[in-house]
GUBATI-872234 format. One record per residue: residue number from 1; x, y, z of N, C-alpha, C in turn. Coordinates in nm, 2 decimals. Layout:
N
NODE   pos   n.east   n.north     n.up   ca.east   ca.north    ca.up   c.east   c.north     c.up
NODE   NUM        X         Y        Z         X          Y        Z        X         Y        Z
...
//
This chain:
234
NODE   pos   n.east   n.north     n.up   ca.east   ca.north    ca.up   c.east   c.north     c.up
NODE     1    -3.23     -0.02    -1.27     -3.13      -0.12    -1.30    -3.12     -0.21    -1.18
NODE     2    -3.12     -0.34    -1.21     -3.12      -0.44    -1.10    -2.98     -0.51    -1.10
NODE     3    -2.95     -0.57    -0.98     -2.83      -0.64    -0.96    -2.83     -0.77    -1.04
NODE     4    -2.73     -0.78    -1.13     -2.72      -0.91    -1.21    -2.58     -0.96    -1.21
NODE     5    -2.57     -1.08    -1.24     -2.43      -1.15    -1.24    -2.35     -1.08    -1.35
NODE     6    -2.23     -1.04    -1.32     -2.14      -0.98    -1.41    -2.09     -1.08    -1.52
NODE     7    -2.10     -1.05    -1.64     -2.06      -1.14    -1.75    -1.91     -1.13    -1.79
NODE     8    -1.87     -1.01    -1.80     -1.73      -0.99    -1.84    -1.67     -0.86    -1.78
NODE     9    -1.54     -0.87    -1.75     -1.47      -0.75    -1.69    -1.35     -0.72    -1.77
NODE    10    -1.33     -0.78    -1.88     -1.22      -0.76    -1.97    -1.22     -0.61    -2.02
NODE    11    -1.10     -0.55    -2.02     -1.08      -0.42    -2.07    -1.10     -0.31    -1.97
NODE    12    -1.14     -0.35    -1.84     -1.16      -0.25    -1.74    -1.03     -0.22    -1.67
NODE    13    -1.00     -0.10    -1.64     -0.88      -0.06    -1.56    -0.90     -0.09    -1.41
NODE    14    -0.79     -0.08    -1.33     -0.81      -0.10    -1.19    -0.91      0.00    -1.13
NODE    15    -0.90      0.12    -1.17     -0.99       0.22    -1.11    -1.13      0.19    -1.15
NODE    16    -1.15      0.15    -1.27     -1.29       0.11    -1.32    -1.34     -0.01    -1.24
NODE    17    -1.25     -0.10    -1.21     -1.30      -0.22    -1.13    -1.34     -0.17    -0.99
NODE    18    -1.26     -0.08    -0.93     -1.30      -0.03    -0.80    -1.43      0.05    -0.80
NODE    19    -1.45      0.12    -0.91     -1.58       0.20    -0.93    -1.70      0.10    -0.94
NODE    20    -1.67     -0.01    -1.01     -1.77      -0.11    -1.03    -1.81     -0.18    -0.89
NODE    21    -1.72     -0.19    -0.81     -1.75      -0.25    -0.67    -1.85     -0.15    -0.60
NODE    22    -1.82     -0.02    -0.61     -1.92       0.07    -0.55    -2.05      0.07    -0.61
NODE    23    -2.06      0.05    -0.74     -2.18       0.05    -0.81    -2.26     -0.08    -0.77
NODE    24    -2.19     -0.19    -0.76     -2.26      -0.31    -0.72    -2.32     -0.30    -0.58
NODE    25    -2.25     -0.23    -0.49     -2.30      -0.21    -0.35    -2.42     -0.12    -0.35
NODE    26    -2.42     -0.02    -0.43     -2.53       0.07    -0.44    -2.66      0.00    -0.49
NODE    27    -2.64     -0.08    -0.59     -2.75      -0.16    -0.65    -2.80     -0.26    -0.54
NODE    28    -2.72     -0.32    -0.47     -2.76      -0.41    -0.36    -2.84     -0.34    -0.26
NODE    29    -2.79     -0.22    -0.21     -2.87      -0.15    -0.11    -3.01     -0.11    -0.17
NODE    30    -3.01     -0.06    -0.29     -3.13      -0.02    -0.35    -3.23     -0.14    -0.36
NODE    31    -3.19     -0.26    -0.40     -3.28      -0.37    -0.41    -3.32     -0.42    -0.27
NODE    32    -3.23     -0.43    -0.18     -3.27      -0.48    -0.05    -3.37     -0.38     0.02
NODE    33    -3.35     -0.25     0.00     -3.45      -0.15     0.05    -3.58     -0.17    -0.01
NODE    34    -3.58     -0.19    -0.15     -3.71      -0.21    -0.22    -3.78     -0.33    -0.16
NODE    35    -3.71     -0.44    -0.13     -3.77      -0.56    -0.08    -3.83     -0.54     0.05
NODE    36    -3.76     -0.47     0.14     -3.81      -0.44     0.28    -3.93     -0.35     0.27
NODE    37    -3.94     -0.26     0.18     -4.05      -0.16     0.18    -4.16     -0.20     0.08
NODE    38    -4.15     -0.32     0.02     -4.25      -0.36    -0.08    -4.39     -0.37    -0.03
NODE    39    -4.49     -0.33    -0.11     -4.63      -0.34    -0.08    -4.69     -0.48    -0.12
NODE    40    -4.61     -0.56    -0.19     -4.65      -0.69    -0.24    -4.69     -0.78    -0.12
NODE    41    -4.82     -0.82    -0.12     -4.87      -0.91    -0.01    -4.78     -1.04     0.00
NODE    42    -4.72     -1.08    -0.11     -4.63      -1.20    -0.10    -4.51     -1.18    -0.01
NODE    43    -4.47     -1.05     0.01     -4.36      -1.02     0.09    -4.39     -1.03     0.24
NODE    44    -4.52     -1.04     0.27     -4.56      -1.05     0.41    -4.55     -1.19     0.47
NODE    45    -4.53     -1.28     0.38     -4.52      -1.42     0.42    -4.38     -1.44     0.50
NODE    46    -4.39     -1.50     0.61     -4.27      -1.51     0.70    -4.16     -1.58     0.62
NODE    47    -4.04     -1.51     0.63     -3.92      -1.56     0.56    -3.91     -1.52     0.42
NODE    48    -4.01     -1.46     0.36     -4.00      -1.43     0.22    -3.90     -1.32     0.19
NODE    49    -3.91     -1.21     0.27     -3.81      -1.10     0.25    -3.67     -1.15     0.27
NODE    50    -3.64     -1.23     0.37     -3.50      -1.28     0.39    -3.46     -1.37     0.27
NODE    51    -3.55     -1.45     0.22     -3.52      -1.53     0.11    -3.48     -1.45    -0.02
NODE    52    -3.56     -1.35    -0.05     -3.54      -1.26    -0.16    -3.41     -1.18    -0.14
NODE    53    -3.38     -1.13    -0.02     -3.26      -1.06     0.00    -3.14     -1.15    -0.01
NODE    54    -3.16     -1.28     0.04     -3.05      -1.37     0.03    -3.01     -1.40    -0.12
NODE    55    -3.11     -1.41    -0.21     -3.07      -1.43    -0.35    -2.99     -1.31    -0.40
NODE    56    -3.04     -1.19    -0.37     -2.96      -1.07    -0.41    -2.82     -1.07    -0.35
NODE    57    -2.81     -1.11    -0.23     -2.68      -1.11    -0.16    -2.58     -1.21    -0.23
NODE    58    -2.63     -1.32    -0.28     -2.55      -1.42    -0.35    -2.49     -1.36    -0.48
NODE    59    -2.58     -1.28    -0.55     -2.53      -1.22    -0.67    -2.42     -1.12    -0.64
NODE    60    -2.45     -1.04    -0.53     -2.35      -0.94    -0.49    -2.21     -1.01    -0.46
NODE    61    -2.22     -1.11    -0.38     -2.09      -1.17    -0.33    -2.02     -1.24    -0.45
NODE    62    -2.10     -1.30    -0.54     -2.03      -1.35    -0.66    -1.97     -1.25    -0.75
NODE    63    -2.03     -1.13    -0.76     -1.98      -1.03    -0.84    -1.85     -0.96    -0.78
NODE    64    -1.86     -0.95    -0.65     -1.75      -0.89    -0.57    -1.63     -0.99    -0.59
NODE    65    -1.65     -1.12    -0.58     -1.54      -1.21    -0.59    -1.48     -1.20    -0.73
NODE    66    -1.57     -1.19    -0.84     -1.52      -1.18    -0.97    -1.44     -1.05    -0.99
NODE    67    -1.48     -0.94    -0.93     -1.41      -0.82    -0.94    -1.28     -0.82    -0.88
NODE    68    -1.27     -0.88    -0.76     -1.14      -0.89    -0.69    -1.04     -0.98    -0.76
NODE    69    -1.09     -1.09    -0.82     -1.01      -1.18    -0.90    -0.95     -1.11    -1.02
NODE    70    -1.03     -1.03    -1.09     -0.99      -0.96    -1.21    -0.89     -0.85    -1.16
NODE    71    -0.92     -0.78    -1.05     -0.83      -0.68    -1.00    -0.69     -0.73    -0.97
NODE    72    -0.68     -0.85    -0.90     -0.56      -0.91    -0.87    -0.48     -0.96    -1.00
NODE    73    -0.56     -1.01    -1.09     -0.50      -1.06    -1.22    -0.43     -0.94    -1.29
NODE    74    -0.51     -0.83    -1.31     -0.45      -0.72    -1.38    -0.34     -0.65    -1.30
NODE    75    -0.36     -0.65    -1.17     -0.26      -0.59    -1.08    -0.13     -0.66    -1.09
NODE    76    -0.13     -0.80    -1.10     -0.01      -0.87    -1.11     0.06     -0.85    -1.24
NODE    77    -0.02     -0.83    -1.35      0.04      -0.79    -1.48     0.11     -0.66    -1.47
NODE    78     0.05     -0.57    -1.40      0.11      -0.43    -1.39     0.24     -0.44    -1.31
NODE    79     0.24     -0.52    -1.20      0.36      -0.54    -1.12     0.47     -0.60    -1.20
NODE    80     0.44     -0.70    -1.28      0.54      -0.76    -1.36     0.61     -0.66    -1.45
NODE    81     0.53     -0.58    -1.51      0.58      -0.47    -1.60     0.67     -0.38    -1.52
NODE    82     0.63     -0.34    -1.40      0.70      -0.24    -1.32     0.83     -0.31    -1.27
NODE    83     0.83     -0.44    -1.24      0.95      -0.50    -1.19     1.05     -0.50    -1.30
NODE    84     1.01     -0.52    -1.43      1.11      -0.52    -1.53     1.17     -0.38    -1.55
NODE    85     1.09     -0.27    -1.54      1.14      -0.14    -1.54     1.23     -0.11    -1.43
NODE    86     1.19     -0.15    -1.31      1.27      -0.13    -1.19     1.41     -0.20    -1.19
NODE    87     1.41     -0.32    -1.25      1.53      -0.39    -1.26     1.63     -0.32    -1.35
NODE    88     1.59     -0.25    -1.45      1.67      -0.19    -1.54     1.70     -0.04    -1.51
NODE    89     1.64      0.01    -1.41      1.65       0.15    -1.37     1.77      0.18    -1.29
NODE    90     1.82      0.30    -1.30      1.94       0.34    -1.22     1.93      0.49    -1.20
NODE    91     1.99      0.53    -1.09      2.00       0.68    -1.07     2.13      0.73    -1.14
NODE    92     2.11      0.83    -1.22      2.22       0.89    -1.30     2.27      1.02    -1.25
NODE    93     2.37      1.02    -1.17      2.43       1.15    -1.11     2.48      1.24    -1.23
NODE    94     2.47      1.37    -1.21      2.52       1.46    -1.31     2.67      1.48    -1.29
NODE    95     2.74      1.54    -1.38      2.88       1.57    -1.36     2.90      1.66    -1.24
NODE    96     2.81      1.75    -1.22      2.82       1.84    -1.11     2.81      1.76    -0.97
NODE    97     2.72      1.66    -0.97      2.71       1.58    -0.85     2.84      1.50    -0.83
NODE    98     2.90      1.45    -0.93      3.03       1.37    -0.92     3.14      1.46    -0.87
NODE    99     3.15      1.58    -0.92      3.25       1.67    -0.88     3.24      1.72    -0.73
NODE   100     3.11      1.75    -0.70      3.09       1.79    -0.56     3.12      1.68    -0.46
NODE   101     3.08      1.56    -0.49      3.10       1.45    -0.39     3.25      1.41    -0.40
NODE   102     3.31      1.42    -0.51      3.45       1.39    -0.52     3.53      1.48    -0.42
NODE   103     3.50      1.60    -0.42      3.57       1.70    -0.33     3.54      1.66    -0.18
NODE   104     3.41      1.63    -0.15      3.38       1.59    -0.01     3.45      1.46     0.03
NODE   105     3.46      1.37    -0.06      3.52       1.24    -0.03     3.67      1.26    -0.01
NODE   106     3.74      1.34    -0.09      3.88       1.36    -0.08     3.91      1.44     0.05
NODE   107     3.83      1.54     0.09      3.85       1.61     0.21     3.83      1.52     0.33
NODE   108     3.73      1.43     0.32      3.70       1.33     0.43     3.82      1.24     0.45
NODE   109     3.87      1.19     0.34      3.99       1.09     0.35     4.11      1.16     0.40
NODE   110     4.13      1.28     0.36      4.24       1.36     0.42     4.23      1.38     0.57
NODE   111     4.11      1.42     0.61      4.09       1.44     0.76     4.10      1.31     0.83
NODE   112     4.06      1.20     0.78      4.06       1.07     0.84     4.21      1.03     0.85
NODE   113     4.29      1.05     0.75      4.43       1.01     0.75     4.51      1.09     0.84
NODE   114     4.48      1.22     0.85      4.57       1.31     0.93     4.53      1.31     1.08
NODE   115     4.41      1.27     1.11      4.36       1.26     1.25     4.43      1.14     1.32
NODE   116     4.48      1.17     1.44      4.55       1.06     1.51     4.47      0.97     1.59
NODE   117     4.39      1.02     1.68      4.31       0.93     1.77     4.19      0.87     1.71
NODE   118     4.15      0.76     1.78      4.02       0.69     1.73     3.90      0.78     1.75
NODE   119     3.89      0.85     1.86      3.78       0.94     1.89     3.77      1.04     1.78
NODE   120     3.88      1.10     1.74      3.88       1.21     1.64     3.83      1.15     1.50
NODE   121     3.88      1.03     1.47      3.84       0.97     1.34     3.69      0.94     1.34
NODE   122     3.64      0.89     1.45      3.49       0.86     1.46     3.42      0.99     1.45
NODE   123     3.47      1.10     1.50      3.41       1.23     1.49     3.40      1.28     1.35
NODE   124     3.51      1.25     1.27      3.51       1.29     1.13     3.41      1.21     1.05
NODE   125     3.39      1.08     1.08      3.29       1.00     1.02     3.15      1.05     1.05
NODE   126     3.13      1.10     1.17      3.01       1.16     1.21     2.97      1.28     1.14
NODE   127     3.08      1.36     1.11      3.06       1.49     1.03     3.01      1.45     0.89
NODE   128     3.07      1.35     0.83      3.03       1.31     0.69     2.89      1.26     0.69
NODE   129     2.86      1.18     0.79      2.72       1.13     0.81     2.62      1.24     0.81
NODE   130     2.65      1.35     0.88      2.57       1.46     0.89     2.55      1.53     0.75
NODE   131     2.66      1.53     0.67      2.65       1.59     0.54     2.56      1.50     0.45
NODE   132     2.57      1.37     0.47      2.50       1.28     0.38     2.35      1.30     0.40
NODE   133     2.31      1.34     0.52      2.16       1.36     0.55     2.11      1.47     0.46
NODE   134     2.19      1.56     0.41      2.14       1.67     0.33     2.17      1.65     0.18
NODE   135     2.23      1.53     0.14      2.26       1.51     0.00     2.14      1.46    -0.07
NODE   136     2.14      1.49    -0.20      2.04       1.43    -0.29     2.07      1.28    -0.31
NODE   137     1.97      1.21    -0.36      2.00       1.07    -0.39     2.11      1.05    -0.49
NODE   138     2.12      1.14    -0.59      2.22       1.13    -0.69     2.36      1.15    -0.62
NODE   139     2.38      1.24    -0.53      2.51       1.26    -0.46     2.54      1.14    -0.37
NODE   140     2.43      1.08    -0.31      2.45       0.97    -0.22     2.50      0.85    -0.31
NODE   141     2.45      0.83    -0.43      2.50       0.72    -0.51     2.64      0.74    -0.55
NODE   142     2.69      0.86    -0.58      2.83       0.89    -0.61     2.92      0.85    -0.49
NODE   143     2.87      0.89    -0.37      2.95       0.86    -0.25     2.95      0.71    -0.22
NODE   144     2.84      0.64    -0.24      2.83       0.50    -0.22     2.93      0.43    -0.31
NODE   145     2.95      0.47    -0.43      3.05       0.41    -0.52     3.19      0.44    -0.48
NODE   146     3.21      0.55    -0.41      3.35       0.58    -0.36     3.38      0.51    -0.23
NODE   147     3.28      0.48    -0.15      3.31       0.43    -0.02     3.39      0.30    -0.01
NODE   148     3.37      0.20    -0.09      3.46       0.08    -0.08     3.61      0.11    -0.09
NODE   149     3.65      0.21    -0.18      3.79       0.25    -0.19     3.84      0.31    -0.06
NODE   150     3.75      0.40    -0.01      3.79       0.46     0.12     3.80      0.36     0.23
NODE   151     3.71      0.26     0.24      3.72       0.16     0.34     3.85      0.07     0.32
NODE   152     3.89      0.05     0.20      4.01      -0.03     0.17     4.13      0.05     0.22
NODE   153     4.13      0.18     0.21      4.24       0.26     0.26     4.25      0.27     0.41
NODE   154     4.13      0.24     0.47      4.12       0.25     0.62     4.12      0.11     0.68
NODE   155     4.16      0.01     0.61      4.15      -0.13     0.65     4.24     -0.16     0.77
NODE   156     4.34     -0.08     0.80      4.43      -0.10     0.91     4.38     -0.02     1.04
NODE   157     4.27      0.05     1.02      4.22       0.13     1.14     4.15      0.04     1.24
NODE   158     4.11      0.09     1.35      4.05       0.01     1.46     3.92     -0.04     1.41
NODE   159     3.87     -0.15     1.48      3.74      -0.21     1.45     3.63     -0.11     1.46
NODE   160     3.64     -0.02     1.56      3.53       0.08     1.58     3.52      0.18     1.46
NODE   161     3.64      0.22     1.41      3.64       0.30     1.29     3.58      0.23     1.17
NODE   162     3.62      0.11     1.15      3.57       0.03     1.04     3.42      0.00     1.05
NODE   163     3.38     -0.03     1.17      3.23      -0.05     1.19     3.15      0.07     1.16
NODE   164     3.21      0.19     1.20      3.14       0.32     1.18     3.13      0.35     1.03
NODE   165     3.24      0.32     0.96      3.24       0.34     0.81     3.14      0.24     0.74
NODE   166     3.14      0.12     0.79      3.05       0.02     0.73     2.90      0.06     0.76
NODE   167     2.88      0.11     0.88      2.74       0.15     0.91     2.70      0.26     0.83
NODE   168     2.79      0.36     0.80      2.76       0.47     0.71     2.73      0.42     0.57
NODE   169     2.80      0.32     0.53      2.78       0.26     0.39     2.65      0.19     0.38
NODE   170     2.61      0.12     0.49      2.48       0.05     0.49     2.36      0.15     0.48
NODE   171     2.38      0.27     0.54      2.28       0.37     0.53     2.26      0.42     0.39
NODE   172     2.36      0.40     0.30      2.35       0.44     0.16     2.30      0.33     0.07
NODE   173     2.27      0.21     0.13      2.23       0.10     0.05     2.09      0.10     0.01
NODE   174     2.00      0.17     0.07      1.86       0.16     0.05     1.81      0.27    -0.04
NODE   175     1.90      0.34    -0.12      1.85       0.44    -0.21     1.78      0.37    -0.33
NODE   176     1.66      0.42    -0.36      1.58       0.36    -0.47     1.55      0.46    -0.58
NODE   177     1.54      0.40    -0.70      1.51       0.48    -0.81     1.36      0.51    -0.81
NODE   178     1.32      0.60    -0.90      1.18       0.64    -0.91     1.10      0.51    -0.95
NODE   179     1.16      0.43    -1.04      1.09       0.31    -1.09     1.07      0.21    -0.97
NODE   180     1.17      0.20    -0.88      1.16       0.11    -0.77     1.06      0.16    -0.67
NODE   181     1.05      0.29    -0.65      0.95       0.35    -0.56     0.81      0.33    -0.61
NODE   182     0.80      0.34    -0.74      0.67       0.32    -0.81     0.62      0.18    -0.79
NODE   183     0.72      0.09    -0.80      0.69      -0.06    -0.79     0.64     -0.09    -0.65
NODE   184     0.71     -0.03    -0.55      0.67      -0.06    -0.41     0.53     -0.01    -0.38
NODE   185     0.50      0.11    -0.43      0.37       0.17    -0.41     0.26      0.09    -0.48
NODE   186     0.29      0.04    -0.60      0.19      -0.04    -0.67     0.17     -0.17    -0.60
NODE   187     0.27     -0.24    -0.55      0.26      -0.36    -0.47     0.17     -0.34    -0.35
NODE   188     0.19     -0.23    -0.28      0.11      -0.21    -0.16    -0.03     -0.18    -0.19
NODE   189    -0.06     -0.10    -0.30     -0.20      -0.07    -0.34    -0.27     -0.20    -0.38
NODE   190    -0.20     -0.28    -0.47     -0.27      -0.39    -0.52    -0.29     -0.50    -0.42
NODE   191    -0.20     -0.52    -0.32     -0.21      -0.62    -0.22    -0.33     -0.59    -0.13
NODE   192    -0.37     -0.46    -0.12     -0.49      -0.42    -0.04    -0.62     -0.46    -0.11
NODE   193    -0.61     -0.48    -0.24     -0.73      -0.53    -0.31    -0.81     -0.41    -0.36
NODE   194    -0.91     -0.44    -0.44     -1.00      -0.34    -0.50    -1.14     -0.34    -0.44
NODE   195    -1.16     -0.40    -0.33     -1.29      -0.42    -0.28    -1.31     -0.35    -0.14
NODE   196    -1.24     -0.24    -0.12     -1.25      -0.18     0.02    -1.39     -0.14     0.05
NODE   197    -1.47     -0.09    -0.04     -1.61      -0.05    -0.01    -1.69     -0.17     0.04
NODE   198    -1.66     -0.29    -0.02     -1.73      -0.41     0.02    -1.69     -0.45     0.17
NODE   199    -1.56     -0.43     0.20     -1.52      -0.46     0.33    -1.58     -0.36     0.43
NODE   200    -1.60     -0.24     0.39     -1.67      -0.14     0.48    -1.81     -0.18     0.50
NODE   201    -1.88     -0.23     0.40     -2.01      -0.28     0.41    -2.02     -0.40     0.51
NODE   202    -1.93     -0.49     0.51     -1.93      -0.60     0.60    -1.91     -0.55     0.74
NODE   203    -1.82     -0.45     0.76     -1.80      -0.40     0.89    -1.93     -0.33     0.95
NODE   204    -2.00     -0.26     0.86     -2.12      -0.19     0.90    -2.23     -0.30     0.94
NODE   205    -2.23     -0.40     0.86     -2.33      -0.51     0.89    -2.30     -0.58     1.03
NODE   206    -2.17     -0.60     1.05     -2.13      -0.67     1.18    -2.16     -0.58     1.30
NODE   207    -2.14     -0.45     1.28     -2.17      -0.36     1.39    -2.32     -0.36     1.42
NODE   208    -2.40     -0.36     1.31     -2.54      -0.36     1.33    -2.59     -0.48     1.40
NODE   209    -2.53     -0.60     1.36     -2.57      -0.72     1.42    -2.54     -0.73     1.57
NODE   210    -2.42     -0.67     1.60     -2.38      -0.66     1.75    -2.47     -0.58     1.83
NODE   211    -2.51     -0.46     1.77     -2.60      -0.37     1.84    -2.74     -0.44     1.86
NODE   212    -2.78     -0.51     1.76     -2.91      -0.58     1.77    -2.91     -0.68     1.89
NODE   213    -2.79     -0.76     1.90     -2.78      -0.86     2.00    -2.78     -0.79     2.14
NODE   214    -2.72     -0.67     2.15     -2.71      -0.60     2.27    -2.84     -0.55     2.32
NODE   215    -2.93     -0.51     2.23     -3.05      -0.45     2.27    -3.17     -0.55     2.27
NODE   216    -3.16     -0.65     2.19     -3.28      -0.74     2.19    -3.25     -0.86     2.28
NODE   217    -3.36     -0.91     2.34     -3.35      -1.03     2.42    -3.47     -1.11     2.39
NODE   218    -3.48     -1.24     2.43     -3.60      -1.32     2.40    -3.72     -1.26     2.45
NODE   219    -3.82     -1.25     2.36     -3.95      -1.19     2.40    -3.96     -1.05     2.37
NODE   220    -3.85     -0.98     2.33     -3.86      -0.84     2.30    -3.93     -0.83     2.16
NODE   221    -4.00     -0.72     2.15     -4.06      -0.69     2.02    -4.02     -0.55     1.97
NODE   222    -3.90     -0.54     1.93     -3.84      -0.42     1.89    -3.84     -0.41     1.74
NODE   223    -3.88     -0.30     1.69     -3.88      -0.29     1.54    -3.74     -0.30     1.48
NODE   224    -3.73     -0.39     1.38     -3.60      -0.42     1.32    -3.55     -0.29     1.25
NODE   225    -3.64     -0.20     1.21     -3.60      -0.08     1.14    -3.51      0.00     1.22
NODE   226    -3.53      0.00     1.35     -3.45       0.08     1.44    -3.30      0.04     1.43
NODE   227    -3.28     -0.08     1.40     -3.14      -0.13     1.40    -3.09     -0.16     1.26
NODE   228    -3.16     -0.12     1.16     -3.11      -0.14     1.02    -2.99     -0.05     1.00
NODE   229    -2.90     -0.11     0.93     -2.78      -0.02     0.90    -2.82      0.08     0.79
NODE   230    -2.80      0.20     0.82     -2.83       0.31     0.73    -2.71      0.33     0.64
NODE   231    -2.70      0.25     0.53     -2.58       0.25     0.45    -2.57      0.39     0.38
NODE   232    -2.48      0.47     0.44     -2.45       0.60     0.37    -2.35      0.57     0.26
NODE   233    -2.33      0.67     0.18     -2.24       0.66     0.07    -2.10      0.64     0.13
NODE   234    -2.03      0.54     0.07     -1.90       0.50     0.13    -1.79      0.56     0.06
//
């Protein structure tokens, strides 16, 4: 099978597009190797091999570009679907979560109210922060919903106490649903593109060229094969 221009990519999944990138690179390596090792006398003409390899390279680059464009197009469609799901998603605490956190919040408010000094109040906030670190996301959501009322009751306390409470509340602001986490992961994966194998090929080629420049100087007659990139499976 030879490397040919891709006609259509419709219907392929993201993973299939990534696999196709790998297949294109394998075909490219196979064809360039065949050109270099060809017994055809025409290939001995100066510049002929480079010309033929150049044609194959153009096909590869065109196909890789088409694959990446299709990857980004489909990826954006997936992101749009996930964004809709994420926008409508919510963490749903159980009745048990609500009861547990209700008790914790009431005990915290009691301790905060009965404690006299600022240092003691700050210490009580620190204790609650330590408990939050061990809470599930569902329990954190319940506490987050209770916190504004607690802060309202503490509005006459010192600035230090209010800042500490606000800081604790801000720590509860970044709780994400499963749909939101899925969306974030998808955005990251899709932004990196589907042509990582091709980028690896480019890196290998650049390293090979740098080594050739280091070892060769005008007048040297060093076999090019010594510096050919041995493209291993990527």
